PyMOL Python script that loads the backbone (N, CA, C, O; Angstrom):
from pymol import cmd

cmd.read_pdbstr("""\
ATOM      1  N   MET A   1     -12.022  61.041 -68.175  1.00  0.00           N
ATOM      2  CA  MET A   1     -11.875  61.609 -66.839  1.00  0.00           C
ATOM      3  C   MET A   1     -10.374  61.950 -66.701  1.00  0.00           C
ATOM      4  O   MET A   1      -9.927  62.047 -65.558  1.00  0.00           O
ATOM      5  N   ASN A   2      -9.714  62.103 -67.550  1.00  0.00           N
ATOM      6  CA  ASN A   2      -8.172  62.623 -67.399  1.00  0.00           C
ATOM      7  C   ASN A   2      -7.529  61.766 -66.550  1.00  0.00           C
ATOM      8  O   ASN A   2      -6.869  62.296 -65.655  1.00  0.00           O
ATOM      9  N   GLY A   3      -7.564  60.296 -66.622  1.00  0.00           N
ATOM     10  CA  GLY A   3      -6.684  59.515 -65.962  1.00  0.00           C
ATOM     11  C   GLY A   3      -7.122  59.238 -64.448  1.00  0.00           C
ATOM     12  O   GLY A   3      -6.362  58.633 -63.692  1.00  0.00           O
ATOM     13  N   GLN A   4      -8.341  59.688 -64.043  1.00  0.00           N
ATOM     14  CA  GLN A   4      -8.888  59.529 -62.704  1.00  0.00           C
ATOM     15  C   GLN A   4      -9.690  58.085 -62.948  1.00  0.00           C
ATOM     16  O   GLN A   4     -10.389  57.873 -63.939  1.00  0.00           O
ATOM     17  N   PHE A   5      -9.491  57.241 -61.993  1.00  0.00           N
ATOM     18  CA  PHE A   5     -10.158  55.898 -61.929  1.00  0.00           C
ATOM     19  C   PHE A   5     -11.246  55.740 -60.944  1.00  0.00           C
ATOM     20  O   PHE A   5     -12.084  54.849 -61.085  1.00  0.00           O
ATOM     21  N   GLU A   6     -11.270  56.585 -59.927  1.00  0.00           N
ATOM     22  CA  GLU A   6     -12.382  56.605 -59.169  1.00  0.00           C
ATOM     23  C   GLU A   6     -12.874  58.130 -58.887  1.00  0.00           C
ATOM     24  O   GLU A   6     -12.129  58.969 -58.379  1.00  0.00           O
ATOM     25  N   VAL A   7     -14.023  58.353 -59.220  1.00  0.00           N
ATOM     26  CA  VAL A   7     -14.533  59.824 -59.035  1.00  0.00           C
ATOM     27  C   VAL A   7     -15.949  59.785 -58.315  1.00  0.00           C
ATOM     28  O   VAL A   7     -16.736  58.839 -58.360  1.00  0.00           O
ATOM     29  N   PRO A   8     -16.114  60.893 -57.696  1.00  0.00           N
ATOM     30  CA  PRO A   8     -17.545  60.931 -57.040  1.00  0.00           C
ATOM     31  C   PRO A   8     -18.520  61.195 -58.192  1.00  0.00           C
ATOM     32  O   PRO A   8     -18.325  61.970 -59.128  1.00  0.00           O
ATOM     33  N   VAL A   9     -19.581  60.445 -57.984  1.00  0.00           N
ATOM     34  CA  VAL A   9     -20.766  60.299 -59.083  1.00  0.00           C
ATOM     35  C   VAL A   9     -21.147  61.801 -59.294  1.00  0.00           C
ATOM     36  O   VAL A   9     -21.464  62.215 -60.409  1.00  0.00           O
ATOM     37  N   SER A  10     -21.103  62.671 -58.093  1.00  0.00           N
ATOM     38  CA  SER A  10     -21.633  63.927 -58.579  1.00  0.00           C
ATOM     39  C   SER A  10     -20.739  64.721 -59.480  1.00  0.00           C
ATOM     40  O   SER A  10     -21.197  65.766 -59.942  1.00  0.00           O
ATOM     41  N   ALA A  11     -19.584  64.372 -59.772  1.00  0.00           N
ATOM     42  CA  ALA A  11     -18.761  64.903 -60.533  1.00  0.00           C
ATOM     43  C   ALA A  11     -18.875  64.546 -62.119  1.00  0.00           C
ATOM     44  O   ALA A  11     -18.317  65.208 -62.994  1.00  0.00           O
ATOM     45  N   LEU A  12     -19.633  63.468 -62.340  1.00  0.00           N
ATOM     46  CA  LEU A  12     -19.919  63.003 -63.677  1.00  0.00           C
ATOM     47  C   LEU A  12     -21.115  63.946 -64.322  1.00  0.00           C
ATOM     48  O   LEU A  12     -21.258  63.861 -65.541  1.00  0.00           O
ATOM     49  N   GLY A  13     -21.841  64.693 -63.708  1.00  0.00           N
ATOM     50  CA  GLY A  13     -22.779  65.354 -64.248  1.00  0.00           C
ATOM     51  C   GLY A  13     -23.843  64.669 -64.762  1.00  0.00           C
ATOM     52  O   GLY A  13     -24.007  63.533 -64.317  1.00  0.00           O
ATOM     53  N   ASP A  14     -24.780  65.162 -65.771  1.00  0.00           N
ATOM     54  CA  ASP A  14     -25.975  64.394 -66.210  1.00  0.00           C
ATOM     55  C   ASP A  14     -25.716  63.172 -67.083  1.00  0.00           C
ATOM     56  O   ASP A  14     -25.797  63.242 -68.309  1.00  0.00           O
ATOM     57  N   VAL A  15     -25.440  62.180 -66.511  1.00  0.00           N
ATOM     58  CA  VAL A  15     -25.289  60.971 -67.381  1.00  0.00           C
ATOM     59  C   VAL A  15     -26.469  59.960 -67.264  1.00  0.00           C
ATOM     60  O   VAL A  15     -27.249  60.003 -66.312  1.00  0.00           O
ATOM     61  N   THR A  16     -26.556  59.141 -68.167  1.00  0.00           N
ATOM     62  CA  THR A  16     -27.669  58.154 -67.999  1.00  0.00           C
ATOM     63  C   THR A  16     -27.100  56.807 -67.632  1.00  0.00           C
ATOM     64  O   THR A  16     -26.311  56.201 -68.357  1.00  0.00           O
ATOM     65  N   TRP A  17     -27.575  56.337 -66.383  1.00  0.00           N
ATOM     66  CA  TRP A  17     -27.038  55.100 -65.784  1.00  0.00           C
ATOM     67  C   TRP A  17     -27.975  54.078 -66.416  1.00  0.00           C
ATOM     68  O   TRP A  17     -29.110  54.347 -66.809  1.00  0.00           O
ATOM     69  N   GLN A  18     -27.388  52.864 -66.477  1.00  0.00           N
ATOM     70  CA  GLN A  18     -28.082  51.678 -67.142  1.00  0.00           C
ATOM     71  C   GLN A  18     -27.895  50.583 -66.077  1.00  0.00           C
ATOM     72  O   GLN A  18     -26.804  50.573 -65.506  1.00  0.00           O
ATOM     73  N   LYS A  19     -28.881  49.588 -65.704  1.00  0.00           N
ATOM     74  CA  LYS A  19     -28.622  48.406 -65.014  1.00  0.00           C
ATOM     75  C   LYS A  19     -29.062  47.398 -65.839  1.00  0.00           C
ATOM     76  O   LYS A  19     -29.742  47.692 -66.822  1.00  0.00           O
ATOM     77  N   SER A  20     -28.745  46.113 -65.563  1.00  0.00           N
ATOM     78  CA  SER A  20     -29.158  44.949 -66.156  1.00  0.00           C
ATOM     79  C   SER A  20     -30.598  44.702 -65.714  1.00  0.00           C
ATOM     80  O   SER A  20     -31.140  45.129 -64.695  1.00  0.00           O
ATOM     81  N   ARG A  21     -31.098  43.958 -66.639  1.00  0.00           N
ATOM     82  CA  ARG A  21     -32.792  43.486 -66.409  1.00  0.00           C
ATOM     83  C   ARG A  21     -32.741  42.638 -65.329  1.00  0.00           C
ATOM     84  O   ARG A  21     -33.740  42.556 -64.614  1.00  0.00           O
ATOM     85  N   HIS A  22     -31.620  41.898 -65.046  1.00  0.00           N
ATOM     86  CA  HIS A  22     -31.341  40.711 -64.289  1.00  0.00           C
ATOM     87  C   HIS A  22     -31.115  41.309 -62.880  1.00  0.00           C
ATOM     88  O   HIS A  22     -31.239  40.502 -61.959  1.00  0.00           O
ATOM     89  N   SER A  23     -30.817  42.532 -62.565  1.00  0.00           N
ATOM     90  CA  SER A  23     -30.758  43.060 -61.232  1.00  0.00           C
ATOM     91  C   SER A  23     -31.897  42.977 -60.412  1.00  0.00           C
ATOM     92  O   SER A  23     -33.028  43.048 -60.893  1.00  0.00           O
ATOM     93  N   GLY A  24     -31.666  42.820 -59.096  1.00  0.00           N
ATOM     94  CA  GLY A  24     -32.686  42.585 -58.098  1.00  0.00           C
ATOM     95  C   GLY A  24     -33.323  43.908 -57.702  1.00  0.00           C
ATOM     96  O   GLY A  24     -32.757  44.967 -57.973  1.00  0.00           O
ATOM     97  N   LYS A  25     -34.422  43.869 -57.104  1.00  0.00           N
ATOM     98  CA  LYS A  25     -35.149  45.108 -56.695  1.00  0.00           C
ATOM     99  C   LYS A  25     -34.627  45.684 -55.458  1.00  0.00           C
ATOM    100  O   LYS A  25     -34.978  46.816 -55.126  1.00  0.00           O
ATOM    101  N   TRP A  26     -33.804  44.987 -54.742  1.00  0.00           N
ATOM    102  CA  TRP A  26     -33.151  45.504 -53.435  1.00  0.00           C
ATOM    103  C   TRP A  26     -31.729  46.175 -53.626  1.00  0.00           C
ATOM    104  O   TRP A  26     -30.881  46.169 -52.734  1.00  0.00           O
ATOM    105  N   GLY A  27     -31.562  46.702 -54.755  1.00  0.00           N
ATOM    106  CA  GLY A  27     -30.317  47.431 -55.102  1.00  0.00           C
ATOM    107  C   GLY A  27     -29.165  46.575 -55.239  1.00  0.00           C
ATOM    108  O   GLY A  27     -28.050  47.062 -55.050  1.00  0.00           O
ATOM    109  N   ASN A  28     -29.296  45.363 -55.543  1.00  0.00           N
ATOM    110  CA  ASN A  28     -28.086  44.631 -55.617  1.00  0.00           C
ATOM    111  C   ASN A  28     -27.519  44.534 -56.922  1.00  0.00           C
ATOM    112  O   ASN A  28     -27.341  43.446 -57.470  1.00  0.00           O
ATOM    113  N   CYS A  29     -27.225  45.636 -57.445  1.00  0.00           N
ATOM    114  CA  CYS A  29     -26.881  45.772 -58.948  1.00  0.00           C
ATOM    115  C   CYS A  29     -25.715  46.774 -59.046  1.00  0.00           C
ATOM    116  O   CYS A  29     -25.385  47.516 -58.121  1.00  0.00           O
ATOM    117  N   VAL A  30     -25.116  46.726 -60.271  1.00  0.00           N
ATOM    118  CA  VAL A  30     -24.044  47.486 -60.756  1.00  0.00           C
ATOM    119  C   VAL A  30     -24.699  48.226 -61.816  1.00  0.00           C
ATOM    120  O   VAL A  30     -25.452  47.605 -62.567  1.00  0.00           O
ATOM    121  N   GLU A  31     -24.489  49.652 -62.002  1.00  0.00           N
ATOM    122  CA  GLU A  31     -25.073  50.478 -62.994  1.00  0.00           C
ATOM    123  C   GLU A  31     -23.644  50.893 -63.738  1.00  0.00           C
ATOM    124  O   GLU A  31     -22.561  50.930 -63.154  1.00  0.00           O
ATOM    125  N   VAL A  32     -23.882  51.237 -65.321  1.00  0.00           N
ATOM    126  CA  VAL A  32     -22.875  51.825 -66.001  1.00  0.00           C
ATOM    127  C   VAL A  32     -23.344  53.049 -66.654  1.00  0.00           C
ATOM    128  O   VAL A  32     -24.557  53.185 -66.807  1.00  0.00           O
ATOM    129  N   ALA A  33     -22.593  53.894 -67.030  1.00  0.00           N
ATOM    130  CA  ALA A  33     -22.984  55.055 -67.906  1.00  0.00           C
ATOM    131  C   ALA A  33     -21.756  55.338 -68.928  1.00  0.00           C
ATOM    132  O   ALA A  33     -20.579  55.210 -68.590  1.00  0.00           O
ATOM    133  N   ALA A  34     -22.160  55.720 -70.167  1.00  0.00           N
ATOM    134  CA  ALA A  34     -21.275  56.212 -71.022  1.00  0.00           C
ATOM    135  C   ALA A  34     -20.721  57.609 -70.701  1.00  0.00           C
ATOM    136  O   ALA A  34     -21.547  58.463 -70.381  1.00  0.00           O
ATOM    137  N   LEU A  35     -19.449  57.935 -70.748  1.00  0.00           N
ATOM    138  CA  LEU A  35     -18.985  59.395 -70.620  1.00  0.00           C
ATOM    139  C   LEU A  35     -18.900  59.950 -71.801  1.00  0.00           C
ATOM    140  O   LEU A  35     -18.859  59.219 -72.791  1.00  0.00           O
ATOM    141  N   ASP A  36     -18.859  61.287 -71.925  1.00  0.00           N
ATOM    142  CA  ASP A  36     -18.547  61.969 -73.005  1.00  0.00           C
ATOM    143  C   ASP A  36     -17.239  61.753 -73.742  1.00  0.00           C
ATOM    144  O   ASP A  36     -17.062  61.803 -74.960  1.00  0.00           O
ATOM    145  N   ASP A  37     -16.312  61.492 -72.737  1.00  0.00           N
ATOM    146  CA  ASP A  37     -14.803  61.226 -73.241  1.00  0.00           C
ATOM    147  C   ASP A  37     -14.549  59.851 -73.843  1.00  0.00           C
ATOM    148  O   ASP A  37     -13.414  59.534 -74.200  1.00  0.00           O
ATOM    149  N   GLY A  38     -15.612  59.013 -73.963  1.00  0.00           N
ATOM    150  CA  GLY A  38     -15.637  57.715 -74.441  1.00  0.00           C
ATOM    151  C   GLY A  38     -15.348  56.424 -73.390  1.00  0.00           C
ATOM    152  O   GLY A  38     -15.437  55.237 -73.702  1.00  0.00           O
ATOM    153  N   THR A  39     -15.024  56.896 -72.229  1.00  0.00           N
ATOM    154  CA  THR A  39     -15.026  56.025 -70.984  1.00  0.00           C
ATOM    155  C   THR A  39     -16.311  55.344 -70.434  1.00  0.00           C
ATOM    156  O   THR A  39     -17.375  55.638 -70.978  1.00  0.00           O
ATOM    157  N   ILE A  40     -16.307  54.645 -69.619  1.00  0.00           N
ATOM    158  CA  ILE A  40     -17.366  53.955 -69.076  1.00  0.00           C
ATOM    159  C   ILE A  40     -17.439  54.239 -67.691  1.00  0.00           C
ATOM    160  O   ILE A  40     -16.368  54.068 -67.110  1.00  0.00           O
ATOM    161  N   ALA A  41     -18.471  54.658 -66.923  1.00  0.00           N
ATOM    162  CA  ALA A  41     -18.369  54.774 -65.426  1.00  0.00           C
ATOM    163  C   ALA A  41     -19.284  53.653 -64.806  1.00  0.00           C
ATOM    164  O   ALA A  41     -20.395  53.424 -65.284  1.00  0.00           O
ATOM    165  N   MET A  42     -18.781  52.961 -63.724  1.00  0.00           N
ATOM    166  CA  MET A  42     -19.638  51.853 -63.062  1.00  0.00           C
ATOM    167  C   MET A  42     -19.709  52.378 -61.761  1.00  0.00           C
ATOM    168  O   MET A  42     -18.791  52.973 -61.197  1.00  0.00           O
ATOM    169  N   ARG A  43     -20.867  52.135 -61.282  1.00  0.00           N
ATOM    170  CA  ARG A  43     -21.128  52.563 -59.787  1.00  0.00           C
ATOM    171  C   ARG A  43     -22.153  51.419 -59.034  1.00  0.00           C
ATOM    172  O   ARG A  43     -22.921  50.764 -59.739  1.00  0.00           O
ATOM    173  N   GLN A  44     -22.115  51.245 -57.705  1.00  0.00           N
ATOM    174  CA  GLN A  44     -22.957  50.336 -57.211  1.00  0.00           C
ATOM    175  C   GLN A  44     -24.358  51.095 -56.901  1.00  0.00           C
ATOM    176  O   GLN A  44     -24.426  52.254 -56.494  1.00  0.00           O
ATOM    177  N   SER A  45     -25.396  50.297 -57.147  1.00  0.00           N
ATOM    178  CA  SER A  45     -26.565  51.073 -57.057  1.00  0.00           C
ATOM    179  C   SER A  45     -26.971  51.406 -55.564  1.00  0.00           C
ATOM    180  O   SER A  45     -27.674  52.384 -55.312  1.00  0.00           O
ATOM    181  N   ARG A  46     -26.577  50.693 -54.749  1.00  0.00           N
ATOM    182  CA  ARG A  46     -26.919  50.869 -53.323  1.00  0.00           C
ATOM    183  C   ARG A  46     -26.257  52.159 -52.749  1.00  0.00           C
ATOM    184  O   ARG A  46     -26.729  52.758 -51.783  1.00  0.00           O
ATOM    185  N   GLN A  47     -25.141  52.540 -53.407  1.00  0.00           N
ATOM    186  CA  GLN A  47     -24.519  54.016 -52.961  1.00  0.00           C
ATOM    187  C   GLN A  47     -24.498  54.706 -54.377  1.00  0.00           C
ATOM    188  O   GLN A  47     -23.445  54.856 -54.997  1.00  0.00           O
ATOM    189  N   ALA A  48     -25.684  55.103 -54.837  1.00  0.00           N
ATOM    190  CA  ALA A  48     -25.803  55.783 -56.079  1.00  0.00           C
ATOM    191  C   ALA A  48     -25.185  57.237 -56.071  1.00  0.00           C
ATOM    192  O   ALA A  48     -24.942  57.811 -57.133  1.00  0.00           O
ATOM    193  N   GLN A  49     -24.985  57.704 -55.076  1.00  0.00           N
ATOM    194  CA  GLN A  49     -24.476  59.002 -54.826  1.00  0.00           C
ATOM    195  C   GLN A  49     -22.888  59.087 -54.335  1.00  0.00           C
ATOM    196  O   GLN A  49     -22.303  60.144 -54.100  1.00  0.00           O
ATOM    197  N   GLY A  50     -22.367  57.885 -54.240  1.00  0.00           N
ATOM    198  CA  GLY A  50     -21.022  57.497 -53.869  1.00  0.00           C
ATOM    199  C   GLY A  50     -20.033  57.751 -54.898  1.00  0.00           C
ATOM    200  O   GLY A  50     -19.983  58.836 -55.478  1.00  0.00           O
ATOM    201  N   THR A  51     -19.204  56.742 -55.159  1.00  0.00           N
ATOM    202  CA  THR A  51     -18.141  56.818 -55.989  1.00  0.00           C
ATOM    203  C   THR A  51     -18.485  55.987 -57.265  1.00  0.00           C
ATOM    204  O   THR A  51     -19.285  55.052 -57.290  1.00  0.00           O
ATOM    205  N   ALA A  52     -17.690  56.510 -58.430  1.00  0.00           N
ATOM    206  CA  ALA A  52     -17.916  55.487 -59.640  1.00  0.00           C
ATOM    207  C   ALA A  52     -16.320  55.088 -60.043  1.00  0.00           C
ATOM    208  O   ALA A  52     -15.374  55.860 -59.887  1.00  0.00           O
ATOM    209  N   LEU A  53     -16.241  53.984 -60.488  1.00  0.00           N
ATOM    210  CA  LEU A  53     -14.976  53.699 -61.159  1.00  0.00           C
ATOM    211  C   LEU A  53     -15.024  53.740 -62.587  1.00  0.00           C
ATOM    212  O   LEU A  53     -15.996  53.289 -63.192  1.00  0.00           O
ATOM    213  N   ILE A  54     -14.066  54.239 -63.153  1.00  0.00           N
ATOM    214  CA  ILE A  54     -14.175  54.604 -64.656  1.00  0.00           C
ATOM    215  C   ILE A  54     -13.073  53.561 -65.394  1.00  0.00           C
ATOM    216  O   ILE A  54     -11.959  53.222 -64.994  1.00  0.00           O
ATOM    217  N   TYR A  55     -13.725  53.217 -66.497  1.00  0.00           N
ATOM    218  CA  TYR A  55     -12.995  52.107 -67.394  1.00  0.00           C
ATOM    219  C   TYR A  55     -12.855  52.720 -68.953  1.00  0.00           C
ATOM    220  O   TYR A  55     -13.576  53.647 -69.324  1.00  0.00           O
ATOM    221  N   THR A  56     -12.040  52.218 -69.658  1.00  0.00           N
ATOM    222  CA  THR A  56     -12.068  52.325 -70.924  1.00  0.00           C
ATOM    223  C   THR A  56     -12.881  51.376 -71.464  1.00  0.00           C
ATOM    224  O   THR A  56     -13.198  50.411 -70.767  1.00  0.00           O
ATOM    225  N   ARG A  57     -13.353  51.499 -72.801  1.00  0.00           N
ATOM    226  CA  ARG A  57     -14.183  50.667 -73.414  1.00  0.00           C
ATOM    227  C   ARG A  57     -13.592  49.431 -73.588  1.00  0.00           C
ATOM    228  O   ARG A  57     -14.255  48.407 -73.422  1.00  0.00           O
ATOM    229  N   ALA A  58     -12.315  49.396 -73.934  1.00  0.00           N
ATOM    230  CA  ALA A  58     -11.571  48.173 -73.994  1.00  0.00           C
ATOM    231  C   ALA A  58     -11.560  47.304 -72.940  1.00  0.00           C
ATOM    232  O   ALA A  58     -11.766  46.101 -73.094  1.00  0.00           O
ATOM    233  N   GLU A  59     -11.287  47.922 -71.650  1.00  0.00           N
ATOM    234  CA  GLU A  59     -11.436  47.283 -70.477  1.00  0.00           C
ATOM    235  C   GLU A  59     -12.621  46.616 -70.110  1.00  0.00           C
ATOM    236  O   GLU A  59     -12.636  45.448 -69.722  1.00  0.00           O
ATOM    237  N   LEU A  60     -13.733  47.422 -70.240  1.00  0.00           N
ATOM    238  CA  LEU A  60     -15.076  46.872 -69.902  1.00  0.00           C
ATOM    239  C   LEU A  60     -15.405  45.741 -71.057  1.00  0.00           C
ATOM    240  O   LEU A  60     -15.970  44.696 -70.732  1.00  0.00           O
ATOM    241  N   ALA A  61     -15.061  45.976 -72.287  1.00  0.00           N
ATOM    242  CA  ALA A  61     -15.310  44.945 -73.237  1.00  0.00           C
ATOM    243  C   ALA A  61     -14.588  43.611 -73.038  1.00  0.00           C
ATOM    244  O   ALA A  61     -15.161  42.560 -73.324  1.00  0.00           O
ATOM    245  N   ALA A  62     -13.362  43.632 -72.561  1.00  0.00           N
ATOM    246  CA  ALA A  62     -12.701  42.245 -72.173  1.00  0.00           C
ATOM    247  C   ALA A  62     -13.331  41.743 -70.921  1.00  0.00           C
ATOM    248  O   ALA A  62     -13.227  40.530 -70.739  1.00  0.00           O
ATOM    249  N   PHE A  63     -14.008  42.489 -69.961  1.00  0.00           N
ATOM    250  CA  PHE A  63     -14.600  41.816 -68.769  1.00  0.00           C
ATOM    251  C   PHE A  63     -15.897  41.196 -69.361  1.00  0.00           C
ATOM    252  O   PHE A  63     -16.227  40.051 -69.056  1.00  0.00           O
ATOM    253  N   VAL A  64     -16.593  41.928 -70.172  1.00  0.00           N
ATOM    254  CA  VAL A  64     -17.969  41.381 -70.649  1.00  0.00           C
ATOM    255  C   VAL A  64     -17.699  40.154 -71.347  1.00  0.00           C
ATOM    256  O   VAL A  64     -18.446  39.187 -71.202  1.00  0.00           O
ATOM    257  N   ARG A  65     -16.612  40.114 -72.151  1.00  0.00           N
ATOM    258  CA  ARG A  65     -16.386  38.942 -72.952  1.00  0.00           C
ATOM    259  C   ARG A  65     -16.064  37.751 -71.724  1.00  0.00           C
ATOM    260  O   ARG A  65     -16.691  36.692 -71.716  1.00  0.00           O
ATOM    261  N   GLY A  66     -15.159  38.022 -70.843  1.00  0.00           N
ATOM    262  CA  GLY A  66     -15.105  37.133 -69.808  1.00  0.00           C
ATOM    263  C   GLY A  66     -16.238  36.543 -69.071  1.00  0.00           C
ATOM    264  O   GLY A  66     -16.309  35.344 -68.802  1.00  0.00           O
ATOM    265  N   ALA A  67     -17.103  37.407 -68.761  1.00  0.00           N
ATOM    266  CA  ALA A  67     -18.397  37.099 -68.207  1.00  0.00           C
ATOM    267  C   ALA A  67     -19.303  36.099 -69.127  1.00  0.00           C
ATOM    268  O   ALA A  67     -19.825  35.086 -68.662  1.00  0.00           O
ATOM    269  N   LYS A  68     -19.422  36.488 -70.429  1.00  0.00           N
ATOM    270  CA  LYS A  68     -20.219  35.741 -71.304  1.00  0.00           C
ATOM    271  C   LYS A  68     -19.467  34.276 -71.575  1.00  0.00           C
ATOM    272  O   LYS A  68     -20.066  33.263 -71.936  1.00  0.00           O
ATOM    273  N   ASP A  69     -18.088  34.366 -71.336  1.00  0.00           N
ATOM    274  CA  ASP A  69     -17.507  33.018 -71.488  1.00  0.00           C
ATOM    275  C   ASP A  69     -17.379  32.138 -70.240  1.00  0.00           C
ATOM    276  O   ASP A  69     -16.791  31.056 -70.227  1.00  0.00           O
ATOM    277  N   GLY A  70     -18.016  32.736 -69.144  1.00  0.00           N
ATOM    278  CA  GLY A  70     -18.296  32.115 -68.053  1.00  0.00           C
ATOM    279  C   GLY A  70     -16.918  32.063 -67.019  1.00  0.00           C
ATOM    280  O   GLY A  70     -16.844  31.281 -66.071  1.00  0.00           O
ATOM    281  N   GLU A  71     -16.014  32.891 -67.328  1.00  0.00           N
ATOM    282  CA  GLU A  71     -14.827  33.142 -66.608  1.00  0.00           C
ATOM    283  C   GLU A  71     -14.849  33.511 -65.135  1.00  0.00           C
ATOM    284  O   GLU A  71     -13.869  33.364 -64.404  1.00  0.00           O
ATOM    285  N   PHE A  72     -16.086  34.026 -64.714  1.00  0.00           N
ATOM    286  CA  PHE A  72     -16.289  34.472 -63.276  1.00  0.00           C
ATOM    287  C   PHE A  72     -17.342  33.524 -62.582  1.00  0.00           C
ATOM    288  O   PHE A  72     -17.702  33.739 -61.424  1.00  0.00           O
ATOM    289  N   ASP A  73     -17.789  32.548 -63.270  1.00  0.00           N
ATOM    290  CA  ASP A  73     -18.960  31.799 -62.817  1.00  0.00           C
ATOM    291  C   ASP A  73     -18.741  31.483 -61.274  1.00  0.00           C
ATOM    292  O   ASP A  73     -19.650  31.630 -60.457  1.00  0.00           O
ATOM    293  N   ASP A  74     -17.554  31.068 -60.958  1.00  0.00           N
ATOM    294  CA  ASP A  74     -17.104  30.586 -59.573  1.00  0.00           C
ATOM    295  C   ASP A  74     -17.174  31.573 -58.789  1.00  0.00           C
ATOM    296  O   ASP A  74     -17.189  31.194 -57.617  1.00  0.00           O
ATOM    297  N   LEU A  75     -17.232  32.833 -58.926  1.00  0.00           N
ATOM    298  CA  LEU A  75     -17.408  33.875 -57.967  1.00  0.00           C
ATOM    299  C   LEU A  75     -18.835  34.010 -57.462  1.00  0.00           C
ATOM    300  O   LEU A  75     -19.061  34.466 -56.341  1.00  0.00           O
ATOM    301  N   VAL A  76     -19.767  33.627 -58.261  1.00  0.00           N
ATOM    302  CA  VAL A  76     -21.237  33.705 -57.848  1.00  0.00           C
ATOM    303  C   VAL A  76     -21.996  32.490 -57.825  1.00  0.00           C
ATOM    304  O   VAL A  76     -23.215  32.411 -57.976  1.00  0.00           O
ATOM    305  N   SER A  77     -21.142  31.485 -57.614  1.00  0.00           N
ATOM    306  CA  SER A  77     -21.905  30.131 -57.711  1.00  0.00           C
ATOM    307  C   SER A  77     -21.771  29.737 -56.287  1.00  0.00           C
ATOM    308  O   SER A  77     -22.254  28.676 -55.893  1.00  0.00           O
TER     309      SER A  77
END
""", "prot")
cmd.dss("prot")
cmd.show_as("cartoon", "prot")
cmd.util.cbc("prot")
cmd.orient("prot")
């Protein structure tokens, strides 16, 4: 996305959004989509047509590793 970190979802075109099977049915989830340039878009499902944050694969991988290790458990308990 050419160095942009926050973009309108509409600017991303036809991407496939994924959300966790652990997400609730009331829209309390984050969705991710792989972009053609190798980056990852992330949006809040309650504002599906709002903005998306754009991350590199390395940034998202570091976050996922931290989440798997329990580094953020204090934020949701």
